[in-house]
LOPA-403038 format. One record per residue (C-alpha): x, y, z. Coordinates in steps of 0.05 Angstrom, whole numbers, plus 5000, padded with zeros to 4 digits. Each point is the difference from the previous one (the first is absolute). Layout:
// residues N
XYZ;...
//
This chain:
// residues 833
500050005000;502550694982;501550535051;494450444973;494949495024;502050125072;499650765000;492450065008;498949525057;503550395055;495450035060;496950675013;502550015071;507349994976;499350614956;503850625021;495250495034;499450694968;505150525023;494650535015;505050585008;494650525013;497649615061;506850075033;500550744982;492950155025;501249645066;506550375009;496650674987;494549845051;505249815052;503550674987;493550385011;498849655067;507250125022;499650744980;493650115040;502149595060;507450205006;500950684965;506950064968;503450604969;498250084927;507250214984;502949375032;494949564965;501450334933;507449895009;498849265015;495649974938;505550294956;504949495028;495049444986;499150244928;507650024991;500849295026;494349774955;503450334940;506649655016;496549335004;496350134935;506550144963;503049345021;498249364964;501849485050;495149475026;495250245054;500150734977;492650004984;498349795071;504550535029;496850534957;493149805024;502350025073;502550714989;493550184965;495949765060;504550395048;499250614956;492449925002;500349985076;504050655002;495350334949;494149815044;503550305061;501350654963;492850034975;497449925070;504450575025;497750454943;492749845015;500950195073;503450654980;494450164951;494749885053;503650465048;500050554947;492649904987;498650045075;503950655005;496450314940;493049805024;501650225072;502150684973;493550084961;495949735059;502350585043;495650474959;492650055016;498050054927;503449894933;497650004927;500149304970;498949794928;500549304970;497249494952;494949485022;503349314993;494549565029;492450025005;497550385061;498049635062;493750265035;497849755068;496750305062;499750694970;507350034982;503449964933;507149764987;503650144935;507049754983;504150524963;506649954963;504450534968;498650415061;502550725009;499450375066;500550755001;501450435062;502250734999;500649984924;505049425006;498149354967;502349315026;499249374957;498049405041;504149364986;493849564998;492549995005;495850355053;493449805032;495050585000;494349955051;494050465006;492949985025;494249994951;492849794998;500249694930;504949534967;504550414953;500649784928;507350074984;503049724936;507049714999;504950524977;495650585022;503550595035;498250145072;501750635040;498850145073;502150425060;501949475051;504349795058;505749504987;501849465050;504449385004;496949344981;497749595059;497849285001;497749465047;506249574996;505050225053;507549904996;500649255008;503549904933;497650534952;497450675024;493350234971;503450514956;504449464970;493749644978;497550624965;506850184972;500249324965;493950244962;502950694986;495450365049;503650535040;494950445036;492750145019;496350654988;493650235035;495950544966;493550385009;495049794946;499050734980;507250064977;500349364958;499650184926;499849494942;503050234935;500149664931;505949554986;506250314971;500449884925;504449404984;506450164963;504649405003;498649314974;500149705070;494850505024;495549834941;500749265014;498450095073;494250454981;497149444957;500949485055;497250455054;494150184955;498449264994;500749925075;495650615015;494449794954;500349285026;499850235072;493750404993;496849494953;500749455052;497650465056;493750194960;498449314970;500549525059;497450015072;504750285053;502749345028;501149684932;502950654972;505050055057;502449294987;500450104924;504050645010;504949625044;500649414951;500350384935;503250675016;503549885067;495650515037;497849665064;498150645038;492749924977;499149315031;495549995061;502949815068;495849365003;502549754932;507350165018;499349625066;496849414965;505749934951;505250105055;497049485047;499049504943;507350064980;498150294932;502450715011;505349904947;494449944948;497950725013;507150274988;502050014927;506149544994;503349504955;493949545004;495650534967;505250144946;501049264987;492549884991;499350594953;506249814961;497749284993;493250244974;503550474950;504749464974;494249514993;496150524960;505950164955;501349264987;492549904987;500350584950;505449634961;506450345023;506249585007;502949875069;505950484990;495750564972;495049925057;505650055051;502850644967;493050314999;499249875074;505950455018;496250664987;494349745042;504849885058;502550724995;492950284997;497849595060;506150235041;498650734983;492649925016;500849675068;506350385019;506949785023;497649525054;504949465021;495849394982;498350304932;507250204985;502449305019;494749664957;501450464941;507549855001;498849255007;494850014944;504850404955;505449475012;495149444982;497350364938;507150164978;501849275008;494049794957;501850514947;507349794998;498149265007;504849925058;498649705069;499550495058;502349805070;494350255043;504050055064;505250434965;494450434971;497050085070;506850225026;500550514943;493150285020;502050045073;506650354982;496450514955;494850155053;505050095056;504650434958;494350504992;496349905067;505049705050;495350145059;495249474974;504549445023;497250015071;492850144981;494849444994;497950174929;506949824973;500849395044;493149714986;500450134925;506749674989;498949435050;493649804963;503749944934;505949655034;495149495028;497349854930;507149944972;503249595055;494649665043;494849824948;504849574957;502049645064;492849865017;498749734931;505649505008;496549715061;493849904956;502349794931;493450104963;499949894924;498450664966;495349654952;494849915056;494850564997;499950105076;507550085005;499250754990;495350025059;505249645043;505350494977;495550595019;498749705069;507549885011;501650714976;495050305048;502749575057;507350184984;498750754997;495949995064;505449635039;505550444972;496550655017;497749785069;506550195037;500050704968;492650115014;500849795072;506150435010;496850644972;492649905018;500149515059;494249644966;499149434951;494149714964;499849254989;494450104950;504650344950;501649364963;492749834989;498350734984;505350044946;497149394966;493350354996;501850734989;505849944951;495849644947;494650545009;505450544993;502749684937;493250124967;498350665034;506350394982;499949884924;492550144998;501050645040;505350264953;495949814939;494350395030;504450615010;503249974931;493249944966;497750625036;506350384980;499249834926;492650215000;496649325004;496250145065;493949604979;504349374989;503750135065;493350035037;499049264986;506049845045;497650415059;495749455034;505449484987;505550435031;495550185059;498349275012;507449805003;501450575049;494249805044;502449275001;507050225021;497250445057;495449455023;505749505001;504450475041;494350145048;498749255010;507349805009;501350585048;495849655053;504549405007;507449834998;502450695023;505449995055;501750625040;507049955028;504450415045;507450194998;501649365037;496349534953;506349744968;498349265002;495650044938;505250434967;505449485013;495649434973;498350394937;507350174989;502049275011;494949764949;502350524950;507449845008;498949255000;496150014935;505050474967;505549495016;497049554946;503750424950;506549895037;498949255005;500449934925;507350195001;505349465010;502550275067;499449475053;498050235069;498250724983;492449915002;500449635066;504450535032;495550564976;493849655028;503549945067;501450754998;492650134984;497849575059;504850375046;497250674977;492949755010;501749775071;502750695016;493750314972;495449555041;503750215064;500350734979;493850165041;503149745064;506750324989;497150664976;496450145066;506850125033;501950584955;493850274965;499150725021;494050385026;497750484947;496150645010;498150434940;497850725014;496350114935;500150654960;492550084984;499150745005;497550395061;498049395040;502649435041;501149294974;505049505029;500949284979;503549495045;502649304983;502549585058;505749504994;494949445002;496050294941;494250345037;497550644966;497250625034;497250624965;499250635043;495650534966;498950094925;503150664979;497250664976;493050074971;499450034925;507549894995;499949484945;497649435043;502649514948;507150165025;498749625065;496549424965;505549954948;505350055054;497049405037;499449594936;507050174976;502849795068;496649324992;494950135054;493749594991;497450015071;500350515057;499649725070;498450655036;497250674976;500450585050;496250654993;503050485051;494150484996;494250144952;502750594960;500650014925;507650085000;500649335036;494249614969;502650144930;500149354959;498149535058;493049874970;503149774934;505349585036;494849665044;495649864939;505649704958;504349625050;498349475051;500750335069;500649645067;497950555048;498350744999;500850435062;498550745013;499050455062;492449944999;498650714978;494750104946;500050604954;494650324957;504350034937;499649684932;506949675007;498049685066;493449744970;503849694941;504949675049;494349715041;496449744938;506449664976;501249665067;492849765005;499749744929;506649625007;497649655064;506850095034;500550005076;499650725026;501850195071;501050615044;507050055029;501850315067;506350145040;502849365029;497849564942;505449574968;499849694931;501649255002;502749524949;506450394985;504749525036;505850395031;497450684977;495850385050;494850494973;496350405054;494650534999;501850585047;494550494981;494150155007;497549775068;492749965022;494149534990;500049544940;493850284965;498650364935;498150745004;499850614956;505950464996;499350605046;504650564979;506949804975;501249264986;507650094999;501149925075;496349334999;504449714945;502449295008;507350005022;503749344986;506649795031;503749444964;505749685039;505049494972;506649845033;503750665008;495350394955;493850405016;495550334947;494650505021;494350154952;496550605029;494350204953;498150745008;500850095075;502050685028;503150305063;494349775046;500349264983;507750004996;500250245073;495349455023;503549434963;506650075036;503749564950;507449865012;505549674960;502149515055;506949934969;497449784932;501150294931;493850414985;496950154932;494350505003;494550164951;499650755013;493250185030;495050404958;504650074938;504850445040;494950525023;502350575044;495049765053;503249315007;506949705016;501250365066;507050055029;498349525058;496949494953;506050004954;505149995056;496649415034;499849584937;506650284971;498849714930;505849844955;495650064938;493850444992;495649954938;494750514982;494949744951;498150644963;498350274931;498550684969;495550365050;497850705021;501349875074;507550074999;501249275020;505149835023;501250645039;507150265006;499650045077;497949275003;505849784955;504950415043;497849615062;501949354966;506550284974;501550255070;500349295028;504049734940;494349634966;500249894925;493750324972;496949714936;494050304965;496449604946;498550614957;507450084986;503049315014;494349604970;498149355033;504649845058;501649265007;502949785066;503149315009;502649735066;502649375031;497950245068;506550385013;502650354938;495950434953;500350084925;495950554967;498650074926;496050544965;496850004931;502850694983;507249895022;504949474979;503950025066;498649525057;500150245072;502549515054;500050025075;502849535054;499350095076;507550115007;499850584950;498850725021;496150174937;497249714936;505149874946;498550114925;502749524948;500550574948;500950744995;492550125003;497450425058;493149955029;495850564967;497350485051;
//
């Protein structure tokens, strides 16, 4: 037998695996970003090392000895790590410059702002939000160009009709972006900066003026004008054609606008594990692209021609939806695959995925630590790596008609398992119904999306009568999807806490074990077994994480910046949650709800209303209506106000336990944390407020190890004198009484407690809070005085002895230990006074 007869029978498992150079470079670049953010290094030093690396790589490339290629790739990976480090440093420097510029503009009470609407307006609860780009801010005849988009908020009775590209002008007040996510990784502004948003603006509706779009001059402006015109007409067409719930879902699926979805529909998709369906991603692009290729092939186009015609569609879809991470990733992957079909060459999908990740992170490095990037790329990675391994366990002949159903089931299972660790880490929740829901909803989506776009295109070309035939069909598919999400949201939804790492470890173990199938095909003895042992070891550590974590998990107290009102959120080391007051009235109550959701809070064990005034009730009715609550306590004072009536209605409708608290009461179930009520005293009975309710505010005293936290409501001199609180040798953190009023925080009260940290929860107000005399009293005893109107939300973390304080408007961290004489700052930032 000739040698040629032996060449085609080499087992597949002995073939050399693909080199996949972009995978190595992408992983190196990601590692460099993490190193640059975690351990900042001088840009000059890193650049010098990069030049040395390029020189060594050039020397290796000029040589032609064996092993040179491997050495060059090692140098390339090292260079990618250094480039990632430099990129991270430059991003941090850019964010600092943006903070300085916005802080300078925020110092003015009013500025003139002009910009171009870049997204449809959001209207809810009498307030409109418009996202503007190409923003110019004018003050004293000096114009500043903003390095990103700006959110413009103003009150209005009717929803504004603003077209994309339309010019907007307003007299407004600029402020730094604030978000619910506190510095536990990324600060809230980092999240917005990743999406090129740099500031907020608040305007009076009388000063907001809408002008016609500026005439397009360049080819890019004309192209964007055409795309935005299609998007504008489609947006209003869907809003006017379909009912509100179905229209909100269709806008989210077809145009990526999920702001019109109702709260109930959003919660149903979240609890059913199908929230990814409502965010335009690679799944949506894949379904539309598959439908387009099928239509082109049905029309008689060859495979290569159909692939080349699909490229303009990819560009149009990307411009229509916007540069969102899942869409960008899917567009790059689809372009690779279409290019491979056109050139009739095979495309390594893992290498293409690495190219997409590298392209995204070169433009938006901040996305690496955000869930949108992680979920999007992990889902595709599961289909590339895990799904083939699952298929090898079940060798089903492709000729069988039900083999495609089995593949769909396995794909849904693989993606669900792969995304479970990320979902648990970011959301502290997981839906076991996601696998079943995907099997129902994705086939519905595969029909709904093409039909929706056919409906829109027919309207745009003047065939509205023909398009009307599709309206009942599209509406039926949308109704079926909503009904499915509503049904599945009632079962299989798990609410977890920070300490629920056992399920995370099991999910990670399953994911890693299945992915090892790819490794087991290679002729390396012992490697799969050793890797599985490592996976088991990691899973064991994860299972015991809950027990080990109780020894070092800190107590966390967040003094929230919600305008001129009090709101404090407490998380104990054992995971109990306490919310004290709800912030200012009419101060965008969604901020408190979104803060709780973003922090992974799905249940509140205790809600405390210190007294029945609007600046303390705030968003408590909405919180009690939306979240399971264990207990509500208040001082027993009833008020004849609308805010108090809304609060009472919310408590009664929710059926939560509601009790009157009195001095001497102690909240149980907090293990080694002691939470006492020290005011007011008197009989435990409900009565109407007589005169001022401030002096009868609930005063809470939280004690843990060497730490004591006093939450004082709005008490004044009279109650302070009767309380007779003392530090007793402990480190004291004080929530400043009555927002720092001149009629509170007496010398005797402050000297007895001698707080190390004092926090005034305050916003823009006509009362002069906090008063200068009050602040001077705290400065006189050496206390560090934080005010939420200038520092933003103040996050305090403590192990019972030391304190660590982070604020949303400053990058510096403030630390205190009992042996120190004062609080130390980790940066050059000073506490704003």
